C-alpha positions in Angstrom: 85.3 138.8 125.4 86.9 136.9 122.6 85.5 133.5 122.4 88.2 130.9 121.5 86.9 128.2 119.0 88.3 125.1 119.6 89.4 121.3 118.3 85.9 119.6 119.8 86.0 116.3 121.0 83.0 114.3 119.0 84.1 111.3 120.3 85.0 109.5 123.3 88.5 108.1 122.6 89.3 110.9 120.1 93.0 112.3 120.5 92.8 114.8 117.3 90.7 116.3 114.6 91.5 117.5 110.8 90.3 120.6 109.8 88.7 119.6 106.4 87.3 123.1 105.8 86.8 126.8 106.8 83.1 127.6 106.2 83.7 131.4 107.3 86.8 133.3 106.1 88.8 135.2 108.6 87.3 138.6 109.5 83.8 137.9 108.3 81.1 138.0 110.7 79.5 134.7 112.2 76.1 134.0 114.0 75.9 131.6 116.9 75.1 128.2 115.8 76.2 128.7 111.9 78.3 126.8 110.7 82.2 128.0 110.7 84.3 124.9 110.0 84.1 121.4 109.1 86.1 118.8 110.9 86.9 115.1 110.2 87.6 112.4 112.9 88.4 108.8 112.4 84.8 107.8 111.6 82.9 111.1 110.5 83.4 114.3 108.9 81.4 117.0 110.5 80.1 120.5 110.3 80.9 122.4 113.5 78.9 125.6 114.7 79.6 128.5 116.2 79.4 129.0 119.8 79.2 132.9 119.5 78.5 135.6 117.4 81.1 138.1 116.6 84.1 138.3 113.8 86.5 135.1 113.2 89.7 135.9 113.6 93.3 135.1 114.8 92.7 131.8 112.9 95.8 129.5 113.8 95.2 126.6 111.5 95.0 126.3 107.9 92.8 123.2 106.1 93.9 119.9 106.0 96.1 120.5 109.4 95.6 118.0 112.5 95.3 119.2 116.0 95.1 118.3 119.0 91.6 118.4 120.5 90.7 121.1 123.0 93.5 123.2 121.3 92.6 127.1 120.4 92.3 127.0 116.5 90.7 130.8 116.2 88.4 133.2 118.0 85.2 135.2 117.8 85.6 138.8 118.6 83.6 141.8 119.1 83.8 144.4 116.9 86.9 146.4 117.7 88.2 143.6 119.4 92.1 142.1 119.0 92.9 138.6 118.9 94.2 137.6 122.4 97.8 137.2 122.8 97.0 133.7 124.3 94.5 131.4 124.9 91.4 132.3 127.2 90.5 129.8 129.7 88.4 126.6 128.1 86.7 125.6 131.5 83.2 126.5 129.7 84.1 124.2 126.9 83.4 120.9 129.5 85.2 117.9 128.1 87.1 119.6 125.5 89.2 121.5 128.0 90.0 118.7 129.8 91.2 116.5 127.0 93.2 119.3 125.8 94.9 119.3 129.4 95.6 115.8 128.9 97.4 116.7 126.0 99.5 119.1 127.8 100.2 116.7 130.3 101.5 114.2 127.6 104.3 116.5 125.7 104.3 120.1 125.9 104.1 122.0 122.6 105.1 125.6 121.5 102.1 127.7 121.6 101.4 128.4 118.0 101.9 132.2 117.3 99.3 134.3 115.4 99.3 134.7 111.3 100.9 137.9 110.3 101.7 138.3 106.6 102.7 142.0 104.8 98.7 141.8 103.4 96.2 140.0 105.3 94.5 136.5 103.2 91.2 134.4 103.2 92.3 131.1 104.9 91.0 129.2 101.5 93.7 131.8 99.8 96.4 130.9 102.1 95.7 127.5 101.8 95.6 127.0 97.9 99.2 129.7 98.1 100.7 127.0 100.3 99.9 124.0 98.0 100.9 125.8 95.4 104.8 127.2 96.8 103.1 130.7 96.4 104.6 133.5 98.2 101.7 135.9 99.2 103.6 138.7 99.2 103.4 138.7 95.3 100.3 138.2 94.7 98.4 141.5 94.1 94.7 141.9 96.2 91.6 143.2 94.3 90.0 144.3 97.6 91.0 144.9 101.4 92.8 141.0 101.6 93.6 138.6 99.4 91.1 136.0 98.3 91.1 132.8 96.2 90.1 134.3 93.1 93.1 136.7 93.6 95.6 133.5 94.1 94.0 131.7 91.1 94.3 134.7 88.7 98.1 134.8 90.0 98.6 131.2 89.2 96.8 131.5 85.6 99.3 134.7 84.9 102.4 132.6 85.9 101.1 129.7 83.7 100.9 131.6 80.6 104.1 133.5 81.1 106.2 130.0 82.0 109.0 129.2 81.2 110.8 132.7 80.8 109.2 134.8 83.6 107.6 132.0 85.7 108.0 133.1 89.6 109.5 131.4 91.9 108.0 129.3 94.2 108.4 130.2 98.2 110.0 128.1 100.6 107.5 127.6 102.8 109.9 126.2 105.8 113.0 128.1 104.9 111.3 131.7 104.4 112.8 132.7 101.3 112.2 131.9 97.2 113.2 128.1 96.3 115.8 127.2 93.8 114.1 126.1 90.6 115.5 124.6 87.5 115.5 127.4 85.0 114.7 125.1 82.0 111.1 124.1 84.1 109.0 124.2 80.9 105.4 123.4 82.6 105.5 124.2 86.3 103.5 121.8 87.9 103.4 123.6 91.2 101.7 126.4 89.3 98.7 124.3 88.0 95.2 125.4 89.7 94.0 121.6 91.2 91.9 120.5 93.7 93.9 118.9 97.0 92.3 115.5 95.9 92.9 116.1 92.0 96.1 116.3 92.5 96.7 113.7 95.1 95.5 111.3 92.6 97.6 112.5 90.0 100.8 112.5 92.4 100.0 108.7 93.7 99.6 107.4 90.6 102.7 109.0 88.7 100.7 111.3 86.1 102.1 114.3 85.8 99.0 117.0 86.3 99.8 119.5 83.7 99.0 117.0 81.1 95.5 117.1 82.8 93.3 119.5 81.3 91.2 121.1 83.7 87.4 121.8 83.6 87.4 123.8 86.8 87.4 127.7 87.5 90.4 129.1 85.6 91.1 125.9 84.5 91.7 124.2 87.7 92.0 120.1 87.6 89.3 118.7 89.2 89.2 114.8 90.4 86.7 114.1 87.4 89.3 115.5 85.1 91.8 112.9 86.3 91.8 110.0 83.9 89.6 107.1 85.2 92.2 104.3 84.4 94.3 106.2 86.7 92.2 106.6 89.7 92.0 104.0 92.2 94.8 102.1 90.7 98.4 102.7 92.0 101.4 102.7 89.6 103.7 100.0 89.7 106.1 100.2 92.7 104.3 103.1 94.3 103.7 103.6 97.9 100.1 105.5 99.1 99.9 106.5 102.4 95.9 105.6 103.4 93.4 108.0 104.6 92.3 107.8 108.5 89.2 106.2 107.5 90.9 103.3 106.2 93.8 103.4 108.3 91.0 103.0 111.3 88.9 100.6 109.6 92.4 98.3 109.0 93.1 98.5 112.7 89.4 97.8 113.9 89.3 94.6 111.4 92.9 93.7 112.1 91.8 93.4 115.6 88.3 91.6 114.9 90.1 89.1 112.9 92.8 88.4 115.4 90.8 88.6 118.9 87.5 87.1 117.9 87.0 83.5 117.6 85.1 83.2 114.6 82.8 80.3 112.6 80.4 80.6 109.9 77.0 79.4 108.4 76.0 79.6 105.1 72.7 79.0 103.8 71.4 79.2 100.2 67.5 80.3 100.2 64.8 80.9 97.7 64.4 84.3 97.2 61.3 83.9 94.8 58.8 85.4 97.5 61.4 88.4 98.5 61.2 89.3 94.8 57.4 89.4 95.0 57.3 90.9 98.1 59.5 94.0 96.5 57.5 94.4 93.5 54.6 95.2 95.6 56.4 97.6 97.7 57.8 99.6 94.9 54.8 101.4 93.5 53.4 101.9 97.2 56.4 103.1 99.0 57.5 105.5 95.7 53.6 107.0 95.7 54.0 107.7 99.5 57.5 108.6 99.8 59.1 109.2 96.1 62.3 106.4 97.2 62.0 103.0 96.0 62.9 100.2 98.1 65.8 97.5 97.5 66.5 94.1 98.7 68.3 95.7 101.3 65.9 97.7 102.7 63.9 94.3 103.1 66.3 92.4 104.6 67.1 95.0 107.2 63.3 94.6 108.4 63.5 90.7 108.1 66.9 90.9 110.5 65.1 93.5 112.6 61.9 91.3 113.0 64.1 88.1 113.2 66.6 89.6 116.2 63.4 90.2 118.3 63.3 86.6 119.0 67.1 85.9 119.5 68.4 88.2 122.0 71.9 86.6 122.4 72.6 87.0 118.6 71.8 90.9 119.4 74.0 91.4 122.2 77.5 92.1 122.4 80.7 91.1 123.8 81.5 93.4 126.9 85.1 92.8 128.7 84.2 89.4 129.6 80.6 89.8 129.8 77.6 89.3 127.3 76.0 92.5 127.5 72.5 92.1 125.8 71.0 95.4 123.6 67.9 97.1 124.6 67.3 98.3 121.0 67.6 96.3 117.5 69.9 98.6 115.4 71.4 97.4 112.3 74.3 98.7 110.6 74.8 98.6 106.8 78.4 98.2 105.6 79.0 101.2 103.4 82.0 101.4 100.8 83.1 105.1 100.2 86.1 106.7 99.0 88.1 106.3 102.0 87.2 102.8 102.9 84.6 101.3 104.6 81.4 103.0 106.7 78.7 101.3 108.8 76.0 103.5 109.2 72.9 102.1 111.1 69.4 101.6 110.8 67.9 102.4 114.2 64.6 100.4 115.5 64.7 98.2 112.4 62.6 95.8 114.0 59.6 98.2 114.7 60.2 100.7 111.2 58.0 100.4 108.1 59.7 99.5 105.1 59.3 103.0 104.0 60.9 104.2 107.3 63.8 102.1 106.8 64.3 103.0 103.0 64.3 106.7 103.6 66.5 105.9 106.5 69.2 104.0 104.5 68.7 106.7 101.6 69.4 109.2 103.8 72.6 107.6 105.6 74.4 106.3 102.5 74.3 109.5 100.8 75.6 111.2 103.8 78.2 108.7 103.9 79.7 108.8 100.2 79.7 112.9 101.1 81.3 112.2 104.2 78.8 114.3 105.9 78.1 111.3 108.6 77.3 112.4 112.2 79.1 110.4 115.3 75.1 109.4 116.0 74.8 108.0 112.8 77.7 104.9 113.4 76.7 104.6 117.0 75.1 102.1 118.7 74.7 99.2 115.7 74.0 95.9 117.1 73.8 93.5 114.1 75.4 94.5 110.5 74.7 93.4 107.1 76.8 93.5 104.1 75.4 93.4 100.7 77.8 92.6 97.6 74.7 91.1 95.8 75.0 94.5 93.4 78.5 93.6 92.7 77.3 90.3 91.3 79.0 88.2 94.1 77.4 84.8 95.0 78.6 84.4 98.6 81.4 85.6 101.1 82.2 85.4 104.6 82.3 88.7 106.6 84.0 89.7 109.7 82.4 90.5 112.8 81.5 94.1 113.7 82.9 94.3 117.2 82.0 94.0 119.3 78.8 92.5 118.1 77.8 89.1 117.7 77.5 88.9 114.4 77.2 89.8 110.5 75.2 88.7 107.8 76.8 88.7 104.2 74.2 88.7 101.5 75.2 87.8 98.0 73.5 88.2 94.8 70.2 86.8 93.6 70.7 84.4 90.6 68.5 81.7 88.8 69.8 78.0 89.5 68.6 74.9 89.2 67.5 73.0 92.0 65.4 70.4 93.4 60.9 71.3 93.4 58.8 68.5 94.6 61.3 66.5 93.4 62.0 67.0 89.7 64.6 70.0 88.6 63.4 73.4 88.8 64.3 77.3 88.4 64.3 79.3 91.0 65.8 82.7 92.0 68.4 81.9 94.8 70.6 83.4 97.1 72.9 82.7 99.5 73.6 84.5 103.1 76.5 83.6 105.2 76.5 84.3 109.2 79.6 85.3 110.8 79.5 84.9 114.4 81.8 85.5 117.5 82.0 82.1 119.1 82.5 83.9 122.7 78.5 85.4 122.4 76.7 82.5 120.1 77.3 79.2 119.8 76.6 77.0 116.8 73.2 76.2 117.8 71.8 79.3 118.5 73.2 80.8 115.2 72.2 78.0 113.2 68.4 78.6 114.8 68.4 82.4 113.8 69.6 81.6 110.3 67.2 79.2 109.9 63.8 81.8 111.1 65.8 84.5 108.9 66.2 82.1 105.8 62.3 81.5 106.3 61.2 84.5 106.5 63.3 85.8 103.3 61.4 82.6 101.4 57.9 83.9 103.4 58.0 87.5 104.3 54.0 86.7 105.1 55.8 85.0 108.2 56.1 87.9 110.0 52.5 88.2 110.5 52.0 85.2 112.0 
């Protein structure tokens, strides 16, 4: 019996998900437990495994489509089995089917018909054709179905013959060839490029046909877009934020407008912190191959200090103060699409080497959009370190429902009083932002004082 592939619910409040990519092509054999697609939610991107073994068929959505949770998007079929005309019962899919039913009660949507074209095409080939406005009926297949290479070959051939014999793009909405100007000298819709590179070029007002591509068949990649163009919008342009950025903006706005913030700022002597790291680096590299950072040391010190200050490790929960059992320190990490906060678990009990390993793995996966929901959940305190950007000091916004966030600036040599005489010390400024509903000034000051003392003398943990 056919097994439906549905858009899964990865988070309690998730209403929909975006299909980032199919990891298996239509008609390809899949094995239960094998990753078949990559899904993006408001927080993370994650690979979804096949729930059964068989053949992937009846794919209803293409890459980058946003689909309600619980909706069937494909099937896993037995050999020789046909695609069902309607979705089978999703009763075995647990919460996903409940969410699907909830979505149907909100608004009835027309059932998505199976995709039928004159010649079968892989999802990736279909996606590339859609992006370039190409009628797949014009593409010659080199096998049983149209593949990515066939579409790219068609695009490459069209580029070489433009403008005299450039084929007309296909208007997907009208179901017929779209009208084009006869004097197109370089049809940008026929320029092979990754979706991200095309988006960057479009947002910055850059003609993608002027960029020399380094990808397969001359495809333009993100790295090919001029550096000065990436991340810098052209004057007067509008940019649609990514899902991650939009969610970050909404949550920061909610925190800023609902949480009564107050701030405590302290300068600390980081000389012993520097010595500690200098001693730790060769030991850690020998044991694990990972070089601990100042962030790793601070996570350990924060975790240790929170043991004696449970109120700072608490959260605001529907008008009550909830004390957290574990001490999990979140790391504010910048990614292309916004801000993520992966969590170092049991920071108080983990060694520096264990913390460094967690941090390295989490940050790498955050930058590659490979974080799982569990990686960003259950944080009880947050650390935001901008010292590597030569920032001296800043105030961070509380990561609700947590009680506080520590903002850390760079370590810099400054002239300070030493035994009544001016001396040069490696100083660092830390700023503690607090939710006054959970922590008052006195409790916050006691926590910051104990943390500052440990930064200035890490051996204090031994006592």
